C-alpha positions as YAML, in Angstrom:
chain: A
units: angstrom
residues:
- id: 1
  name: GLN
  ca: [-2.02, -16.36, -5.83]
- id: 2
  name: GLY
  ca: [1.06, -15.38, -7.84]
- id: 3
  name: VAL
  ca: [0.88, -18.26, -10.34]
- id: 4
  name: VAL
  ca: [-2.90, -17.88, -10.55]
- id: 5
  name: CYS
  ca: [-2.50, -14.22, -11.46]
- id: 6
  name: PHE
  ca: [0.19, -14.98, -14.07]
- id: 7
  name: LEU
  ca: [-1.90, -17.55, -15.94]
- id: 8
  name: LYS
  ca: [-5.11, -15.60, -15.47]
- id: 9
  name: LEU
  ca: [-3.64, -12.48, -17.06]
- id: 10
  name: LEU
  ca: [-2.51, -14.54, -20.02]
- id: 11
  name: GLU
  ca: [-6.05, -15.88, -20.39]
- id: 12
  name: ALA
  ca: [-7.33, -12.32, -20.45]
- id: 13
  name: LYS
  ca: [-4.72, -11.10, -22.93]
- id: 14
  name: PHE
  ca: [-4.92, -13.98, -25.35]
- id: 15
  name: HIS
  ca: [-8.43, -15.34, -24.80]
- id: 16
  name: PHE
  ca: [-7.49, -18.79, -23.60]
- id: 17
  name: SER
  ca: [-10.64, -20.79, -22.99]
- id: 18
  name: ARG
  ca: [-11.32, -21.43, -19.33]
- id: 19
  name: THR
  ca: [-12.85, -24.79, -20.32]
- id: 20
  name: GLU
  ca: [-9.53, -26.01, -21.73]
- id: 21
  name: PRO
  ca: [-6.32, -26.92, -19.87]
- id: 22
  name: ARG
  ca: [-4.22, -23.95, -18.82]
- id: 23
  name: PRO
  ca: [-1.38, -23.16, -21.25]
- id: 24
  name: SER
  ca: [2.18, -24.24, -20.69]
- id: 25
  name: ILE
  ca: [4.66, -21.57, -19.66]
- id: 26
  name: ALA
  ca: [6.34, -21.87, -23.10]
- id: 27
  name: MET
  ca: [3.06, -21.32, -24.91]
- id: 28
  name: ALA
  ca: [2.24, -18.46, -22.59]
- id: 29
  name: PHE
  ca: [5.49, -16.64, -23.32]
- id: 30
  name: GLY
  ca: [5.10, -17.33, -27.04]
- id: 31
  name: ARG
  ca: [1.76, -15.62, -27.08]
- id: 32
  name: LEU
  ca: [3.14, -12.84, -24.93]
- id: 33
  name: LEU
  ca: [5.74, -12.08, -27.61]
- id: 34
  name: CYS
  ca: [3.06, -12.07, -30.29]
- id: 35
  name: PHE
  ca: [0.99, -9.73, -28.20]
- id: 36
  name: CYS
  ca: [3.82, -7.23, -28.09]
- id: 37
  name: PHE
  ca: [3.57, -6.91, -31.90]
- id: 38
  name: LEU
  ca: [-0.16, -7.35, -32.41]
- id: 39
  name: ARG
  ca: [-1.56, -5.35, -29.50]
- id: 40
  name: ALA
  ca: [-4.85, -3.65, -30.23]
- id: 41
  name: TRP
  ca: [-5.02, 0.06, -29.55]
- id: 42
  name: SER
  ca: [-8.61, 0.18, -28.42]
- id: 43
  name: TYR
  ca: [-10.30, -1.28, -25.38]
- id: 44
  name: PRO
  ca: [-13.80, -2.73, -24.97]
- id: 45
  name: MET
  ca: [-16.47, -0.71, -23.24]
- id: 46
  name: ILE
  ca: [-17.24, -1.46, -19.61]
- id: 47
  name: GLY
  ca: [-20.95, -0.85, -19.28]
- id: 48
  name: ASN
  ca: [-21.53, 2.47, -21.02]
- id: 49
  name: TYR
  ca: [-18.03, 3.74, -20.31]
- id: 50
  name: MET
  ca: [-15.26, 3.78, -22.92]
- id: 51
  name: PRO
  ca: [-11.83, 3.29, -21.28]
- id: 52
  name: VAL
  ca: [-8.59, 4.50, -22.86]
- id: 53
  name: SER
  ca: [-6.48, 1.81, -21.15]
- id: 54
  name: ASP
  ca: [-6.65, -1.81, -20.07]
- id: 55
  name: VAL
  ca: [-8.56, -2.03, -16.77]
- id: 56
  name: LEU
  ca: [-10.09, -5.48, -17.16]
- id: 57
  name: GLU
  ca: [-8.28, -6.83, -14.10]
- id: 58
  name: HIS
  ca: [-9.31, -3.81, -12.06]
- id: 59
  name: SER
  ca: [-12.96, -4.26, -13.00]
- id: 60
  name: GLN
  ca: [-12.88, -7.88, -11.85]
- id: 61
  name: ILE
  ca: [-12.71, -6.76, -8.23]
- id: 62
  name: ASN
  ca: [-16.49, -7.09, -8.24]
- id: 63
  name: ALA
  ca: [-16.03, -10.85, -8.63]
- id: 64
  name: ASP
  ca: [-14.07, -10.82, -5.36]
- id: 65
  name: VAL
  ca: [-16.88, -8.85, -3.74]
- id: 66
  name: ALA
  ca: [-19.34, -11.48, -4.99]
- id: 67
  name: LEU
  ca: [-17.21, -14.25, -3.46]
- id: 68
  name: PHE
  ca: [-16.99, -12.29, -0.22]
- id: 69
  name: ASN
  ca: [-20.77, -11.95, -0.11]
- id: 70
  name: ASP
  ca: [-21.33, -15.61, -0.98]
- id: 71
  name: ALA
  ca: [-19.13, -16.68, 1.92]
- id: 72
  name: LEU
  ca: [-21.42, -14.81, 4.30]
- id: 73
  name: LYS
  ca: [-24.69, -16.38, 3.14]
- id: 74
  name: GLY
  ca: [-26.85, -18.67, 5.23]
- id: 75
  name: GLU
  ca: [-27.53, -19.29, 8.88]
- id: 76
  name: SER
  ca: [-23.86, -19.87, 9.64]
- id: 77
  name: PRO
  ca: [-21.88, -17.17, 7.79]
- id: 78
  name: GLY
  ca: [-18.33, -18.11, 6.81]
- id: 79
  name: TYR
  ca: [-16.58, -15.19, 8.48]
- id: 80
  name: ALA
  ca: [-13.15, -16.82, 8.24]
- id: 81
  name: GLU
  ca: [-13.59, -17.52, 4.53]
- id: 82
  name: ALA
  ca: [-14.79, -13.99, 3.88]
- id: 83
  name: LYS
  ca: [-11.85, -12.59, 5.83]
- id: 84
  name: ALA
  ca: [-9.40, -14.63, 3.75]
- id: 85
  name: ILE
  ca: [-10.93, -13.22, 0.56]
- id: 86
  name: TYR
  ca: [-10.77, -9.71, 2.00]
- id: 87
  name: GLU
  ca: [-7.13, -10.03, 3.06]
- id: 88
  name: ASN
  ca: [-5.67, -12.18, 0.26]
- id: 89
  name: GLY
  ca: [-7.98, -11.64, -2.70]
- id: 90
  name: GLY
  ca: [-10.35, -14.09, -4.31]
- id: 91
  name: GLY
  ca: [-8.17, -14.80, -7.34]
- id: 92
  name: ASN
  ca: [-10.19, -12.67, -9.73]
- id: 93
  name: SER
  ca: [-8.39, -9.32, -9.79]
- id: 94
  name: CYS
  ca: [-4.61, -9.13, -10.16]
- id: 95
  name: LYS
  ca: [-2.29, -6.14, -9.75]
- id: 96
  name: SER
  ca: [0.53, -7.81, -11.64]
- id: 97
  name: TRP
  ca: [1.65, -11.17, -12.99]
- id: 98
  name: THR
  ca: [2.43, -12.31, -9.46]
- id: 99
  name: GLN
  ca: [0.35, -10.17, -7.10]
- id: 100
  name: ALA
  ca: [-3.35, -10.30, -6.30]
- id: 101
  name: ARG
  ca: [-5.39, -7.15, -5.77]
- id: 102
  name: THR
  ca: [-7.12, -7.17, -2.38]
- id: 103
  name: LEU
  ca: [-9.94, -5.27, -0.74]
- id: 104
  name: GLN
  ca: [-7.77, -4.88, 2.34]
- id: 105
  name: GLY
  ca: [-5.23, -3.12, 0.13]
- id: 106
  name: PHE
  ca: [-7.92, -0.55, -0.65]
- id: 107
  name: ALA
  ca: [-8.78, -0.21, 3.01]
- id: 108
  name: THR
  ca: [-5.25, 0.40, 4.27]
- id: 109
  name: LYS
  ca: [-3.86, 2.73, 1.61]
- id: 110
  name: ASP
  ca: [-2.88, 6.13, 2.99]
- id: 111
  name: LEU
  ca: [-4.60, 8.74, 0.83]
- id: 112
  name: THR
  ca: [-3.46, 11.76, 2.82]
- id: 113
  name: GLY
  ca: [-3.35, 14.80, 0.57]
- id: 114
  name: GLU
  ca: [-6.44, 13.90, -1.43]
- id: 115
  name: SER
  ca: [-9.41, 16.12, -0.66]
- id: 116
  name: PHE
  ca: [-11.99, 13.33, -0.45]
- id: 117
  name: ALA
  ca: [-9.94, 11.16, 1.90]
- id: 118
  name: ASP
  ca: [-8.76, 14.14, 3.92]
- id: 119
  name: ALA
  ca: [-12.39, 15.00, 4.69]
- id: 120
  name: PHE
  ca: [-12.72, 11.60, 6.39]
- id: 121
  name: TYR
  ca: [-9.41, 11.93, 8.21]
- id: 122
  name: ALA
  ca: [-10.32, 15.44, 9.38]
- id: 123
  name: SER
  ca: [-13.40, 14.04, 11.10]
- id: 124
  name: GLY
  ca: [-11.12, 12.02, 13.38]
- id: 125
  name: LEU
  ca: [-11.02, 8.77, 11.43]
- id: 126
  name: ALA
  ca: [-7.70, 6.94, 11.11]
- id: 127
  name: VAL
  ca: [-6.13, 6.17, 7.74]
- id: 128
  name: ASP
  ca: [-7.19, 2.52, 8.12]
- id: 129
  name: PHE
  ca: [-10.73, 3.24, 9.34]
- id: 130
  name: TRP
  ca: [-12.29, 0.99, 6.70]
- id: 131
  name: ASP
  ca: [-10.00, -1.89, 7.62]
- id: 132
  name: ALA
  ca: [-10.73, -1.50, 11.32]
- id: 133
  name: GLU
  ca: [-14.49, -1.51, 10.73]
- id: 134
  name: ILE
  ca: [-14.52, -4.45, 8.32]
- id: 135
  name: THR
  ca: [-12.16, -6.54, 10.45]
- id: 136
  name: ALA
  ca: [-14.19, -5.90, 13.60]
- id: 137
  name: ALA
  ca: [-17.41, -6.94, 11.86]
- id: 138
  name: LEU
  ca: [-15.82, -10.15, 10.55]
- id: 139
  name: ASP
  ca: [-14.22, -10.99, 13.90]
- id: 140
  name: GLY
  ca: [-17.23, -9.99, 16.00]
- id: 141
  name: THR
  ca: [-15.19, -7.64, 18.15]
- id: 142
  name: GLY
  ca: [-15.64, -4.08, 19.39]
- id: 143
  name: LYS
  ca: [-19.07, -2.68, 18.56]
- id: 144
  name: TYR
  ca: [-19.93, -5.95, 16.80]
- id: 145
  name: GLU
  ca: [-19.36, -8.17, 19.82]
- id: 146
  name: GLY
  ca: [-22.57, -10.00, 20.68]
- id: 147
  name: LEU
  ca: [-24.49, -8.72, 17.66]
- id: 148
  name: SER
  ca: [-26.60, -11.04, 15.53]
- id: 149
  name: ASN
  ca: [-25.29, -12.49, 12.29]
- id: 150
  name: THR
  ca: [-27.82, -10.38, 10.41]
- id: 151
  name: LYS
  ca: [-26.39, -7.16, 11.80]
- id: 152
  name: ARG
  ca: [-22.77, -8.17, 11.34]
- id: 153
  name: VAL
  ca: [-23.23, -9.48, 7.80]
- id: 154
  name: THR
  ca: [-25.35, -6.56, 6.66]
- id: 155
  name: SER
  ca: [-22.88, -4.07, 8.11]
- id: 156
  name: VAL
  ca: [-19.75, -5.63, 6.62]
- id: 157
  name: LYS
  ca: [-21.30, -6.04, 3.16]
- id: 158
  name: LYS
  ca: [-22.30, -2.37, 3.18]
- id: 159
  name: CYS
  ca: [-18.79, -1.45, 4.33]
- id: 160
  name: VAL
  ca: [-17.19, -3.25, 1.40]
- id: 161
  name: LEU
  ca: [-19.41, -1.39, -1.07]
- id: 162
  name: GLY
  ca: [-18.58, 1.86, 0.69]
- id: 163
  name: LEU
  ca: [-14.91, 0.96, 0.44]
- id: 164
  name: THR
  ca: [-15.02, 0.38, -3.31]
- id: 165
  name: THR
  ca: [-16.82, 3.71, -3.77]
- id: 166
  name: TYR
  ca: [-14.20, 5.41, -1.65]
- id: 167
  name: TYR
  ca: [-11.35, 3.87, -3.62]
- id: 168
  name: ALA
  ca: [-12.97, 4.69, -6.94]
- id: 169
  name: SER
  ca: [-13.07, 8.32, -5.83]
- id: 170
  name: HIS
  ca: [-9.38, 8.09, -4.97]
- id: 171
  name: GLU
  ca: [-8.57, 7.01, -8.53]
- id: 172
  name: LEU
  ca: [-10.46, 9.96, -10.01]
- id: 173
  name: GLU
  ca: [-8.58, 12.39, -7.82]
- id: 174
  name: ALA
  ca: [-5.32, 10.63, -8.64]
- id: 175
  name: ALA
  ca: [-6.09, 11.08, -12.33]
- id: 176
  name: ILE
  ca: [-6.57, 14.81, -11.88]
- id: 177
  name: GLN
  ca: [-3.33, 15.09, -9.91]
- id: 178
  name: LYS
  ca: [-1.37, 13.09, -12.49]
- id: 179
  name: ALA
  ca: [-2.68, 15.19, -15.36]
- id: 180
  name: ALA
  ca: [-1.67, 18.38, -13.56]
- id: 181
  name: GLY
  ca: [1.73, 16.98, -12.57]
- id: 182
  name: SER
  ca: [5.10, 17.27, -14.25]
- id: 183
  name: SER
  ca: [4.41, 14.40, -16.67]
- id: 184
  name: GLY
  ca: [1.19, 15.97, -17.84]
- id: 185
  name: PRO
  ca: [-1.96, 14.21, -19.07]
- id: 186
  name: SER
  ca: [-1.62, 10.86, -20.85]
- id: 187
  name: ASP
  ca: [-3.71, 7.76, -21.47]
- id: 188
  name: SER
  ca: [-1.19, 5.58, -19.63]
- id: 189
  name: GLY
  ca: [-1.10, 7.89, -16.60]
- id: 190
  name: SER
  ca: [-4.05, 10.14, -15.88]
- id: 191
  name: GLY
  ca: [-6.34, 8.35, -18.34]
- id: 192
  name: HIS
  ca: [-5.56, 4.97, -16.82]
- id: 193
  name: ALA
  ca: [-6.23, 6.27, -13.30]
- id: 194
  name: TRP
  ca: [-9.60, 7.65, -14.36]
- id: 195
  name: ASP
  ca: [-10.43, 4.32, -16.03]
- id: 196
  name: GLU
  ca: [-9.59, 2.57, -12.76]
- id: 197
  name: GLY
  ca: [-12.14, 4.75, -11.02]
- id: 198
  name: TRP
  ca: [-14.93, 3.49, -13.26]
- id: 199
  name: ALA
  ca: [-13.64, -0.09, -13.12]
- id: 200
  name: PHE
  ca: [-13.77, -0.17, -9.32]
- id: 201
  name: TYR
  ca: [-17.14, 1.59, -9.23]
- id: 202
  name: TYR
  ca: [-18.86, -0.54, -11.89]
- id: 203
  name: GLY
  ca: [-16.98, -3.84, -11.98]
- id: 204
  name: THR
  ca: [-17.21, -6.07, -15.04]
- id: 205
  name: ASP
  ca: [-20.99, -6.11, -15.42]
- id: 206
  name: GLY
  ca: [-22.37, -3.84, -12.72]
- id: 207
  name: SER
  ca: [-23.13, -6.66, -10.28]
- id: 208
  name: SER
  ca: [-21.80, -6.74, -6.71]
- id: 209
  name: SER
  ca: [-20.66, -3.16, -7.16]
- id: 210
  name: ALA
  ca: [-21.31, 0.36, -5.95]
- id: 211
  name: TRP
  ca: [-23.07, 1.02, -9.26]
- id: 212
  name: GLU
  ca: [-25.54, -1.77, -8.47]
- id: 213
  name: VAL
  ca: [-26.45, 0.07, -5.26]
- id: 214
  name: ALA
  ca: [-27.41, 3.07, -7.39]
- id: 215
  name: VAL
  ca: [-29.65, 0.79, -9.48]
- id: 216
  name: LYS
  ca: [-31.42, -0.42, -6.34]
- id: 217
  name: ARG
  ca: [-31.88, 3.06, -4.89]
- id: 218
  name: ASP
  ca: [-33.13, 4.35, -8.25]
- id: 219
  name: ALA
  ca: [-35.86, 1.70, -8.04]
- id: 220
  name: ASN
  ca: [-36.77, 2.95, -4.56]
- id: 221
  name: PHE
  ca: [-37.16, 6.51, -5.87]
- id: 222
  name: PRO
  ca: [-38.43, 6.12, -9.45]
- id: 223
  name: THR
  ca: [-39.39, 9.78, -9.84]
- id: 224
  name: GLY
  ca: [-35.97, 11.07, -8.77]
- id: 225
  name: THR
  ca: [-32.71, 11.32, -10.67]
- id: 226
  name: GLN
  ca: [-31.71, 7.93, -12.03]
- id: 227
  name: VAL
  ca: [-28.12, 7.86, -10.81]
- id: 228
  name: GLN
  ca: [-27.29, 4.64, -12.67]
- id: 229
  name: THR
  ca: [-27.53, 6.50, -15.99]
- id: 230
  name: ALA
  ca: [-26.98, 10.11, -14.91]
- id: 231
  name: ILE
  ca: [-23.52, 9.38, -13.52]
- id: 232
  name: VAL
  ca: [-22.13, 7.85, -16.72]
- id: 233
  name: PRO
  ca: [-21.70, 11.10, -18.70]
- id: 234
  name: TYR
  ca: [-19.61, 12.50, -15.83]
- id: 235
  name: PHE
  ca: [-17.22, 9.56, -16.04]
- id: 236
  name: ASN
  ca: [-17.02, 9.76, -19.84]
- id: 237
  name: SER
  ca: [-16.47, 13.53, -19.89]
- id: 238
  name: GLY
  ca: [-13.91, 13.22, -17.12]
- id: 239
  name: VAL
  ca: [-11.71, 10.80, -19.01]
- id: 240
  name: VAL
  ca: [-11.78, 13.13, -22.01]
- id: 241
  name: ALA
  ca: [-10.67, 15.98, -19.74]
- id: 242
  name: VAL
  ca: [-7.58, 14.12, -18.49]
- id: 243
  name: ARG
  ca: [-6.32, 13.10, -21.94]
- id: 244
  name: GLU
  ca: [-3.46, 14.93, -23.62]
- id: 245
  name: ASP
  ca: [-5.26, 16.46, -26.61]
- id: 246
  name: THR
  ca: [-8.41, 17.43, -24.72]
- id: 247
  name: TYR
  ca: [-6.95, 18.25, -21.32]
- id: 248
  name: SER
  ca: [-8.93, 20.54, -19.03]
- id: 249
  name: ASP
  ca: [-8.27, 20.59, -15.29]
- id: 250
  name: SER
  ca: [-11.49, 22.47, -14.60]
- id: 251
  name: ALA
  ca: [-13.58, 20.07, -16.69]
- id: 252
  name: ALA
  ca: [-12.04, 17.07, -14.91]
- id: 253
  name: LYS
  ca: [-12.78, 18.56, -11.50]
- id: 254
  name: GLU
  ca: [-16.33, 19.38, -12.57]
- id: 255
  name: ALA
  ca: [-16.83, 15.79, -13.73]
- id: 256
  name: MET
  ca: [-15.60, 14.47, -10.39]
- id: 257
  name: GLY
  ca: [-17.96, 16.84, -8.58]
...
């Protein structure tokens, strides 16, 4: 996964065509040096959200979710394949040049001290409660032992979407904490964390994401609040609130809800 992440990040930075042979290491480093001098200072919108940092790789976690879901299709779900994607990543989202981002990483991170996570922990759930639930569903153990494929697959797919929502919330709270910390608000710190929240919630295009769930539920309740659009201004106002020139702790907390 390390080499895949390295070359994949170069594709993203320098727009290598995926239909052409991957670049040589020499070419890759040459373009990397050029990038250091020619870097653009704006970032493309993700859906209707305008990020202040580069969160392309973060947003591509939804492609891993799609792979995870695809592995579980059919009469004979590929539980082992889905588990490998969950534990090792699907090769779409990278944390660094050499390290893949994984859904299991989300599920096992200790978020003690954050109000949203602490509410779960206070109910008696362990720090790794998401990991325990997802692993049991994939392995067919515990409460999932003897259950039909329909029940196991439906449950684990819902869990993964719940997990990405949970982790997106973590990033928003992390942004607020970073802005209020000793380093103060900045696009590279608090702004980046807030961007990550939207990236994990929405993905690259809204598919296979928590945001897509909102779209489906909005269709079920057409006369109610359309969450898919109503939530966007909160994200956009929140990122403004955690930037240096427009910093407002109260506004950021209000945006997070």
